[in-house]
C-alpha positions in Angstrom: 86.0 109.5 108.3 88.7 111.9 106.8 89.1 114.6 104.1 89.2 112.5 100.9 88.9 115.2 98.2 92.4 114.6 97.1 92.2 110.9 97.2 89.0 110.8 95.2 90.0 112.9 92.2 91.0 110.4 89.6 94.0 112.3 87.9 95.7 110.7 84.9 99.0 111.3 86.6 98.0 108.2 88.8 98.6 105.8 86.0 102.1 107.0 85.5 103.0 107.2 89.1 101.4 103.7 89.8 104.0 102.1 87.5 105.5 99.3 89.7 109.1 100.1 89.4 108.3 103.5 90.7 106.3 102.2 93.5 108.8 99.6 94.4 111.5 102.5 94.7 108.9 104.4 96.7 108.2 101.8 99.4 112.1 101.1 99.7 112.5 104.8 100.6 109.3 105.6 102.5 108.4 102.5 104.2 111.9 101.4 105.4 111.7 100.5 109.1 108.0 101.3 109.1 104.5 99.6 108.6 101.6 100.8 106.8 98.2 100.6 108.6 95.0 100.8 106.6 91.6 101.9 107.7 88.5 100.6 106.2 84.8 100.8 107.4 82.6 98.8 105.3 82.5 96.6 102.0 79.3 96.0 100.0 78.4 94.0 97.0 79.0 96.0 93.8 75.2 96.1 92.9 74.3 97.8 96.1 74.8 101.5 95.4 75.5 104.2 97.9 76.9 107.5 97.9 79.4 107.1 100.8 83.2 107.0 100.9 83.0 104.6 103.9 81.5 101.8 101.7 84.1 100.2 99.3 82.8 98.0 96.5 83.6 94.3 97.0 85.4 94.0 93.7 87.6 96.9 94.5 88.5 95.4 97.9 89.4 92.1 96.3 91.7 93.8 93.9 93.2 95.9 96.7 93.7 92.7 98.8 95.2 90.8 95.9 97.6 93.7 95.4 98.7 93.8 99.0 99.3 90.0 99.4 101.5 90.2 96.2 103.5 93.3 97.1 103.4 93.3 100.9 103.7 91.2 103.8 100.3 91.3 105.4 100.4 90.8 109.2 98.0 91.1 112.2 98.1 94.2 114.4 99.6 92.1 117.2 102.5 91.0 114.9 103.0 94.6 113.8 103.4 95.7 117.4 106.1 92.9 117.9 107.8 93.9 114.7 107.9 97.7 115.8 109.9 96.6 118.8 112.6 95.4 116.5 112.2 97.6 113.4 115.5 96.4 111.8 113.7 93.1 111.4 111.3 94.7 108.8 112.9 93.5 105.8 109.9 94.0 103.3 107.0 96.2 102.8 104.6 95.4 105.7 100.8 96.3 106.0 98.1 95.8 108.8 94.3 96.0 107.7 91.9 97.3 110.0 88.1 98.2 110.0 86.2 100.7 112.1 82.9 100.9 113.6 81.7 97.1 113.2 79.4 97.0 110.3 77.4 94.1 109.1 79.4 93.5 105.9 82.7 93.0 107.9 81.3 89.6 108.7 79.1 88.9 105.6 81.4 90.1 102.9 84.8 90.6 104.5 85.2 87.5 106.4 84.7 85.1 103.6 87.2 87.2 101.5 90.0 87.3 104.1 89.6 83.5 104.7 90.1 82.6 101.1 93.2 84.8 100.9 94.5 84.1 104.4 94.7 87.7 105.3 94.6 89.0 109.0 92.4 91.9 109.8 91.3 93.8 112.9 87.8 95.0 113.5 87.2 97.8 115.9 83.8 97.5 117.3 81.5 100.1 119.0 79.7 98.1 121.5 76.4 100.1 122.0 75.7 100.0 118.3 76.0 96.2 118.3 74.3 95.7 121.6 71.3 97.9 120.9 71.4 97.6 117.0 71.7 101.2 116.5 72.6 103.0 113.2 75.2 105.7 113.7 73.9 109.2 113.2 76.1 110.0 110.3 74.9 106.9 108.5 71.3 107.7 109.2 72.0 111.0 107.5 73.7 109.3 104.6 70.7 107.4 104.2 68.3 110.3 104.1 70.4 111.9 101.3 70.4 109.0 99.1 68.1 110.6 96.5 68.0 111.7 92.8 66.9 115.1 93.7 68.9 118.1 94.7 68.9 118.7 98.4 69.7 122.1 99.9 70.5 122.4 103.5 70.8 125.6 105.6 72.2 125.2 108.9 73.4 128.9 109.4 70.9 129.2 112.4 73.2 126.9 114.4 76.3 128.6 113.3 77.1 126.0 110.6 76.9 126.6 106.8 74.8 125.9 103.6 75.1 122.6 101.8 74.0 121.5 98.3 73.7 117.6 98.0 73.2 115.5 94.9 73.9 118.4 92.5 76.5 115.8 90.9 77.1 112.3 91.8 80.2 110.3 92.9 83.4 111.9 94.6 82.4 115.3 94.2 79.0 114.8 95.9 80.7 112.8 98.7 82.9 115.9 99.2 79.8 118.0 99.9 78.3 115.1 102.2 81.5 114.9 104.1 81.7 118.7 104.6 78.2 118.5 106.2 79.1 115.5 108.4 82.4 117.3 109.5 80.5 120.4 110.5 77.9 118.4 112.4 80.7 116.7 114.4 81.7 120.1 116.0 78.1 120.0 117.7 77.7 118.7 121.1 75.9 115.3 120.9 72.3 116.4 122.0 72.1 119.3 119.5 73.6 117.1 116.7 71.0 114.4 117.3 68.2 116.9 117.2 69.7 118.6 114.0 70.2 115.1 112.2 66.6 113.9 113.2 65.1 117.1 111.7 67.3 116.5 108.4 65.9 112.8 108.4 62.4 113.9 108.7 62.7 116.5 106.0 64.8 114.6 103.4 64.2 110.8 103.8 63.2 109.3 100.7 61.0 106.2 101.3 61.4 103.6 98.7 64.9 104.6 97.6 67.1 101.5 96.8 70.7 101.8 98.1 72.8 99.9 100.5 71.9 100.2 104.2 74.6 100.6 106.7 74.0 98.4 109.8 75.9 97.2 112.7 77.2 93.7 113.3 75.1 91.6 115.7 76.6 90.1 118.9 76.6 86.7 117.1 78.4 88.3 114.2 81.1 89.6 116.5 81.5 86.2 118.2 81.6 84.4 114.9 84.2 86.8 113.5 86.2 86.6 116.7 86.3 82.7 116.2 88.4 83.0 113.0 92.1 83.1 113.9 92.7 85.7 111.1 90.4 88.3 113.0 91.3 90.4 116.0 88.6 92.3 117.7 89.5 95.8 119.0 87.3 98.3 120.9 86.1 101.6 119.4 84.4 102.9 122.7 80.8 102.0 123.7 79.2 105.5 122.9 81.1 106.3 119.6 80.9 109.8 120.5 84.0 112.1 119.9 85.7 111.4 123.2 87.4 114.8 123.4 83.8 116.3 123.6 82.9 114.2 126.7 83.9 114.7 130.3 86.7 112.8 131.8 84.3 110.5 133.6 82.2 109.9 130.4 85.4 109.1 128.4 86.6 106.7 131.0 83.3 105.0 131.3 82.8 104.4 127.6 86.3 103.0 127.1 85.9 100.6 130.1 82.5 99.5 129.0 83.4 98.7 125.6 86.4 96.5 126.8 84.4 94.8 129.3 81.3 93.9 127.0 83.6 92.8 124.1 85.6 90.5 126.4 82.3 89.1 127.7 81.2 88.4 124.1 84.4 86.9 122.7 85.8 85.5 126.0 89.4 86.7 125.3 91.3 89.9 126.1 90.8 93.1 124.2 93.9 95.1 124.1 93.7 97.4 121.0 91.6 100.5 120.6 90.6 102.9 117.8 89.8 106.5 118.6 86.2 107.4 117.1 87.0 110.0 114.4 90.6 109.8 115.3 90.2 112.5 118.3 92.1 111.9 121.4 94.1 113.8 124.2 96.2 113.0 127.2 93.0 112.1 129.4 91.9 109.6 126.8 95.4 108.1 126.5 95.4 107.8 130.3 92.0 106.0 130.4 93.2 103.4 127.8 96.4 102.7 129.7 94.5 102.4 133.0 92.1 99.8 131.4 94.8 97.7 130.1 94.9 98.4 126.4 98.3 98.1 124.7 97.7 100.2 121.7 95.4 102.8 120.0 95.0 103.9 116.4 94.4 107.4 115.1 93.3 108.7 111.6 96.5 110.5 110.9 97.5 109.4 107.4 101.0 108.3 107.3 103.3 105.2 107.6 103.7 104.0 111.1 107.4 104.6 112.2 109.4 103.7 115.4 109.1 107.1 116.9 105.3 106.8 117.2 103.7 105.9 120.6 101.9 102.8 120.5 98.9 105.0 121.5 99.2 107.2 118.4 99.6 104.8 115.6 98.7 106.4 112.3 96.3 105.0 109.7 95.7 105.7 106.0 91.9 105.5 105.2 90.8 103.7 102.0 87.4 104.6 100.4 84.9 104.0 97.8 86.2 106.7 95.4 89.8 105.6 95.6 90.9 104.2 92.2 93.3 101.1 92.1 96.1 103.3 90.8 95.6 105.7 93.6 95.5 102.9 96.2 98.8 101.4 95.1 100.4 104.9 95.3 98.9 105.6 98.6 100.0 102.3 100.3 103.3 102.7 98.8 104.0 105.9 100.6 103.8 108.0 97.5 101.6 110.7 99.0 103.4 111.2 102.2 
């Protein structure tokens, strides 16, 4: 997840800036000899409400994919790597679509859509969540905060801040939820888990109706991998921020994810996405030693030839991004 406050504010200027002649000129200037890589997380039916930037509405996703296949060449991550070896061969706006974490909707909702549109995607799977059917800590907390009442949280006793959730709804509310999640990511995993569990116990609203975030199953991963449009990548085993772990823990999580995924889908797994986008030289070294060919960050800019294959940037797309904003973003208008 990333700071989305700018992207989720629907300013009237977006309508003007998203005029297609302007965007064509923008793409020709900003995306020349480069590729746009998009980062999604989950897609859910429109009638499954949730206050979470990570969950894009199905109808919005369809509109976005229709725009991309009309205005861009949509390629797989593997094809993008080949194109970047000969950037002069990139003669038209080109985009890669990726998903992080491995949510159940990637198979139930996304897979039928991309099949119908013939659009390739890469799904980065965190293996422990799938293997043990674990809901990520941040999704458990998001679930607990899905409530009509205002929730005040005070975490100053662990050197964090105060937060007011559900004072408003929509983009502004998500900005406050994201501020809480971002602060919690600074904690070591054990303290963070204790804190999240306490917040769950205090604020969980039984009976609330909203979209429940859940991981793919092993069979889902296998079925998705069986589609020629889908590439499965690794997202670590533990899904912790790798730079907060010891070198040994980092190497083990990376290797475990690759080994498990390859056993599930019976093919090589050579691409990786950094959990939360965090990496350092040790993480990259571990990836190279395990045989990965590339890894993707959460740095929001187009991918150009000067980038290492282990620091590929991506632009995050979320629930509160209007279609106009989406068009501007993917066309390089914000970078």
